[in-house]
C-alpha positions in Angstrom: 0.0 0.0 0.0 1.4 3.4 -1.0 1.1 5.9 1.9 2.8 8.7 -0.1 0.9 11.9 0.4 -0.2 14.0 -2.6 0.5 17.7 -2.6 -0.3 20.6 -4.9 2.6 21.9 -7.0 5.1 24.0 -5.1 4.3 27.2 -7.0 0.6 26.8 -6.2 1.3 26.2 -2.5 3.7 29.2 -2.3 1.1 31.5 -3.9 -1.4 30.4 -1.2 1.0 30.8 1.6 2.2 34.3 0.5 -1.2 36.0 1.3 -0.8 38.5 4.1 2.8 37.5 4.8 5.3 40.2 5.7 8.5 38.3 4.9 9.6 34.8 3.9 13.2 34.1 4.9 14.4 32.9 2.5 11.7 32.4 -0.1 13.7 30.2 -2.5 14.5 27.9 0.4 10.8 27.5 1.3 10.0 26.8 -2.3 12.7 24.1 -2.4 11.3 22.6 0.7 7.8 22.5 -0.8 9.2 20.9 -4.0 11.0 18.3 -2.0 7.9 17.6 0.0 5.8 17.2 -3.1 8.4 14.9 -4.6 8.7 12.6 -1.6 5.2 12.9 -0.3 6.5 13.8 3.1 4.7 16.8 4.8 6.7 19.7 6.1 6.7 20.4 9.8 5.5 24.0 10.4 5.3 25.2 13.9 4.2 28.2 16.0 5.3 28.7 19.5 3.1 30.6 21.9 3.9 31.5 25.5 0.7 31.3 27.6 1.2 34.7 29.4 -2.5 35.6 29.4 -5.7 33.4 29.5 -7.5 34.8 26.4 -6.7 35.2 22.8 -7.8 38.1 20.6 -7.9 38.6 16.8 -4.3 39.8 16.8 -3.1 36.4 18.0 -5.1 34.6 15.3 -3.1 36.2 12.4 -0.2 33.8 12.8 -2.5 31.0 13.8 -4.4 31.3 10.5 -1.1 31.0 8.6 -0.4 27.8 10.5 -3.8 26.6 9.4 -2.9 27.4 5.8 0.0 24.9 6.1 -2.5 22.4 7.6 -4.9 23.0 4.7 -2.1 22.1 2.2 -1.5 18.8 3.9 1.5 19.7 6.0 2.0 19.0 9.8 0.9 21.9 12.0 2.7 21.9 15.3 1.3 24.1 18.0 4.0 24.6 20.7 2.9 25.8 24.1 5.8 27.6 25.8 4.9 26.5 29.3 8.6 26.6 30.3 9.7 29.7 28.3 6.7 31.7 29.6 8.2 31.5 33.1 11.3 33.3 31.7 9.5 35.9 29.7 10.1 37.0 26.1 12.1 40.3 26.2 10.8 41.3 22.7 9.4 44.8 22.8 9.9 45.2 26.5 11.7 48.2 27.9 12.4 46.6 31.3 12.8 43.1 32.8 9.3 41.7 33.3 8.4 39.7 36.4 8.4 36.0 35.7 5.2 34.1 35.8 4.6 31.3 38.3 4.0 27.7 37.2 0.5 28.0 38.5 -0.2 31.1 36.3 1.3 29.4 33.3 -0.7 26.2 33.7 -4.0 28.0 34.2 -3.4 30.1 31.0 -2.3 27.0 29.0 -5.6 25.2 29.8 -7.7 27.9 28.1 -5.4 28.2 25.0 -6.2 24.9 23.3 -10.0 25.3 23.4 -9.5 28.7 21.7 -6.8 27.5 19.2 -9.1 24.6 18.0 -11.5 27.2 16.8 -8.9 27.7 14.0 -6.8 24.6 13.8 -8.1 21.1 13.1 -8.0 19.3 16.4 -7.5 15.9 14.8 -4.6 17.1 12.6 -2.7 19.3 15.1 0.4 18.2 16.9 0.5 19.8 20.3 3.7 20.0 22.3 4.9 21.7 25.5 8.5 22.9 25.6 8.8 21.8 29.2 9.1 18.3 27.7 12.8 19.1 26.9 13.7 22.4 28.5 12.6 21.3 31.9 14.9 18.3 31.6 18.1 20.0 30.3 21.2 19.5 32.4 23.6 22.4 33.2 26.1 20.8 30.8 23.5 20.9 28.0 22.6 24.5 28.7 26.3 25.5 28.6 26.8 23.7 25.3 23.7 25.5 23.9 25.0 28.9 24.9 28.4 28.2 23.3 26.7 28.2 19.9 25.9 31.9 20.0 27.9 35.1 20.6 27.1 37.7 23.2 27.8 40.5 20.8 25.2 39.2 18.4 22.6 38.9 21.1 23.2 42.5 22.2 22.6 43.7 18.6 18.8 43.1 19.1 17.0 46.4 19.3 15.3 45.7 22.7 18.7 45.1 24.4 20.6 47.8 22.6 17.9 50.4 23.5 18.1 49.4 27.2 21.9 49.6 27.2 21.8 53.1 25.6 19.4 54.2 28.4 21.5 52.4 31.2 18.5 50.1 31.9 19.2 46.7 33.4 19.2 43.4 31.4 18.9 40.2 33.3 21.0 37.2 32.2 17.9 35.0 32.0 16.5 37.3 29.2 19.6 36.6 27.1 18.8 32.9 27.5 15.2 33.2 26.1 16.0 33.2 22.4 18.5 30.3 22.9 16.2 28.1 24.9 13.3 28.7 22.4 15.8 27.9 19.6 16.2 24.5 21.2 12.5 24.1 20.6 13.2 24.2 16.9 16.0 21.7 17.3 13.8 19.2 19.2 10.8 19.7 16.9 13.0 19.3 13.8 10.9 21.9 12.2 11.1 22.8 8.5 9.2 26.1 8.9 8.5 28.5 11.9 5.9 31.2 12.0 5.9 34.4 14.0 5.0 38.0 14.1 7.3 40.6 12.5 8.5 41.7 16.0 9.7 38.1 16.6 12.1 38.2 13.6 15.3 38.3 15.8 14.2 35.2 17.8 13.3 33.3 14.7 16.6 34.0 13.0 18.4 32.8 16.2 16.3 29.6 16.0 17.3 29.0 12.4 21.0 29.5 13.2 21.0 27.2 16.2 19.3 24.5 14.2 22.2 24.5 11.8 24.6 24.4 14.8 23.0 21.1 15.8 23.3 19.7 12.3 19.8 20.4 10.9 19.0 22.0 7.6 17.7 25.2 9.1 14.0 26.1 8.9 12.4 28.7 6.7 10.7 31.6 8.4 7.4 33.3 7.7 6.7 36.5 9.6 3.2 38.0 9.8 2.3 41.7 10.2 1.1 43.0 13.5 -2.7 43.5 13.5 -3.5 47.2 14.3 -6.2 47.5 17.0 -9.6 49.2 16.9 -8.1 52.6 17.5 -6.4 52.4 14.1 -3.0 53.3 15.6 -1.5 50.8 18.0 -0.9 47.0 18.1 -4.1 45.2 19.1 -3.7 44.6 22.9 -5.9 43.8 25.8 -4.0 46.2 28.0 -4.8 49.0 25.5 -8.4 48.1 25.3 -8.4 48.1 21.5 -8.9 44.4 21.0 -11.6 42.0 19.9 -11.5 38.8 22.0 -12.4 35.6 20.1 -14.5 34.3 23.0 -16.5 37.6 23.4 -20.2 37.4 22.7 -21.0 37.7 18.9 -22.9 41.0 19.3 -20.0 42.5 21.2 -17.5 41.3 18.5 -19.8 42.6 15.7 -20.1 46.1 17.3 -16.4 46.3 17.8 -15.5 45.3 14.3 -18.0 47.8 12.9 -16.2 50.5 14.8 -12.9 50.2 12.8 -12.1 52.8 10.1 -12.9 52.1 6.4 -9.2 52.2 5.7 -8.3 49.7 8.4 -11.0 47.3 7.2 -8.8 46.2 4.2 -6.0 45.1 6.5 -8.5 43.0 8.5 -9.7 41.5 5.2 -6.2 40.6 4.3 -5.1 39.1 7.7 -8.3 37.7 9.2 -10.1 36.1 6.2 -9.3 33.5 3.5 -10.7 35.8 0.8 -8.4 35.6 -2.3 -6.4 38.7 -3.1 -8.4 39.3 -6.3 -11.6 39.2 -4.3 -10.4 41.8 -1.8 -9.1 44.0 -4.7 -12.6 43.8 -6.4 -14.4 44.7 -3.1 -12.1 47.6 -2.6 -12.8 48.9 -6.2 -16.6 48.5 -5.7 -16.3 50.6 -2.5 -14.2 53.2 -4.4 -16.8 53.4 -7.2 -19.7 53.6 -4.9 -21.2 50.3 -6.0 -20.7 48.9 -2.5 -21.2 50.9 0.7 -18.2 50.7 3.1 -20.6 49.7 5.9 -21.9 46.8 3.9 -18.3 45.7 3.2 -17.5 45.9 6.9 -20.7 44.0 7.9 -19.6 41.2 5.5 -16.2 41.2 7.2 -17.6 41.1 10.7 -20.1 38.3 9.7 -17.2 36.2 8.3 -15.0 36.6 11.3 -17.7 35.9 13.8 -18.9 32.8 11.9 -15.4 31.3 12.2 -15.6 31.5 16.0 -19.3 31.2 16.8 -21.0 29.7 13.7 -23.2 31.1 11.0 -26.4 31.3 13.1 -24.6 33.4 15.7 -23.0 35.6 13.1 -26.4 36.2 11.4 -28.1 37.0 14.7 -25.3 39.5 15.5 -25.7 41.1 12.1 -29.5 41.4 12.4 -29.1 42.9 15.9 -26.6 45.5 14.5 -28.9 46.3 11.6 -31.8 46.8 13.9 -30.0 48.9 16.5 -27.6 51.0 14.4 -29.3 51.3 11.1 -33.0 51.2 12.0 -32.4 52.9 15.3 -34.3 50.4 17.4 -33.4 49.1 20.8 -31.7 45.8 21.0 -33.8 42.8 22.0 -31.6 42.1 25.0 -30.1 44.8 27.2 -28.8 45.1 30.8 -31.7 45.8 33.2 -31.3 47.9 36.3 -33.9 48.3 39.0 -33.9 51.7 40.8 -35.7 52.4 44.1 -35.5 55.4 46.4 -34.7 55.4 50.1 -34.3 58.3 52.5 -32.0 60.6 50.6 -30.4 57.7 48.6 -31.0 55.9 45.4 -30.6 52.1 45.4 -29.8 50.3 42.2 -30.0 46.5 41.6 -28.6 45.0 38.4 -28.4 41.3 37.4 -24.8 40.1 37.0 -25.7 36.5 36.5 -29.0 34.5 36.3 -29.2 34.2 40.1 -27.1 37.1 41.3 -28.1 40.7 41.7 -25.6 43.5 42.5 -26.9 46.3 44.8 -25.3 49.7 45.3 -26.5 53.1 46.7 -25.9 56.7 45.8 -26.5 59.6 48.1 -29.0 62.2 46.9 -31.4 64.8 48.1 -35.2 64.6 48.1 -35.5 66.3 44.7 -35.3 64.8 41.1 -31.8 63.8 40.2 -29.8 64.7 37.1 -29.6 62.1 34.4 -25.9 62.8 34.1 -25.3 61.9 37.8 -27.4 58.7 37.6 -25.6 57.6 34.4 -22.1 58.4 35.7 -23.0 56.3 38.8 -24.4 53.4 37.0 -21.8 53.3 34.2 -18.7 54.2 36.3 -18.0 57.3 34.3 -17.4 60.9 35.2 -20.3 63.3 35.2 -18.4 65.6 32.8 -17.9 62.7 30.4 -21.6 61.9 30.5 -22.6 65.6 30.0 -20.3 65.8 27.0 -22.1 62.7 25.5 -25.5 64.3 26.2 -24.5 67.6 24.6 -23.4 65.7 21.5 -26.9 64.1 21.2 -25.5 60.7 22.4 -28.2 60.1 25.0 -31.7 58.8 24.3 -34.6 58.0 26.6 -37.2 55.7 25.0 -35.9 56.7 21.5 -36.0 60.4 22.1 -32.7 62.4 22.3 -32.0 64.3 25.5 -29.6 67.1 24.9 -29.9 69.2 28.1 -27.1 68.2 30.6 -29.4 69.6 33.4 -32.3 67.2 32.5 -33.5 65.3 35.6 -35.3 62.0 36.5 -37.9 61.8 39.2 -37.3 58.5 41.0 -40.7 58.8 42.7 -42.5 58.1 39.4 -42.8 54.4 38.7 -41.8 53.8 35.0 -39.5 51.9 32.7 -37.0 53.6 30.5 -34.9 52.2 27.7 -31.7 54.2 27.5 -28.9 54.6 24.9 -25.7 56.2 26.0 -23.2 56.7 23.2 -23.2 54.2 20.3 -23.1 50.9 22.1 -24.3 51.3 25.7 -28.0 50.2 26.2 -29.8 49.6 29.4 -33.3 49.2 30.7 -34.0 51.3 33.8 -37.0 50.2 35.9 -38.2 52.6 38.6 -39.9 50.5 41.3 
């Protein structure tokens, strides 16, 4: 029985893999590897290493994951490496000071959540999952010394992060110098043919390739992927910057966030977060330019596609319909946060449901007279009164579908009623005066 695997021609595979890639190092070498793979029927080993430094993934993380899936789609072996050992050291890339190391407990907790999220992109049955503690946790002092002997300190200090810190007289810990060498040993142990990473990881990836050769291997090809710009249109997508879209967020939340990106940024998201062919994206772009296709419709198609990948077609369609109803037809969403408001002696008491069986209660001091909407909203939404008043002046506050533009407008908590409120573009809540 012939178990030789069939592959598409190397040129065809390379054309598919080039989409969205920042750099292939070196491209002729990758092409030669693909040709040899097609000739022998042996799949390439393409890997992505990720340190579980946080529990949740966002769309920025998926850019490189999607490229790993492209290798998987072509019949090659996708290796997802969880850096459970290296995460405790900490990658110095892009860091201006030594970061505190994570504990084993933190790393293990984060790693548990990763695979469930990763399998939303990669095929669970066809993905080889490894942990670098398998070999790094067992290295002897002699093996570590031998590994370090294969790379020069001067070369290590050429990397921008370290050079910048030296120029500013900032400290560099020795364990940070070990990081790219230890992760290079991952590539040795995995015997990888290709490694994927973000553009900011280029130095590390080149070290990995060089160390492989020092250990008698051919040296892997490298594919770097661009950094995904966040919702603000300026900075790298990051949870700490609040400009991210989490892949486990509710579909409606994801849809609203994706619709907030600029028309210009939308095309980068099409390129990096979808499998649309380049010619299709070019055609869509031209249709928008000519006025044949409205930019919002193109963006809705993008949001639908992304959400369907993580939550399914039904959830994506429901999120799209909800957005259409709320933001285009100016109707209230079918589901919104409900807050009950009652009055006590010179205080307001709010109760809001935080889970099916749990209500959160808090109080606000007030006099016996009607209270400003701006004060109530600032209290309920944890905003400043001045910020709420600015939104009100800009016609960003509605009560039961009617705009309220006077920052001095008041609510009488003595009057039993239900109000559907909109604050800004995406905050909705139902206020019940009991």
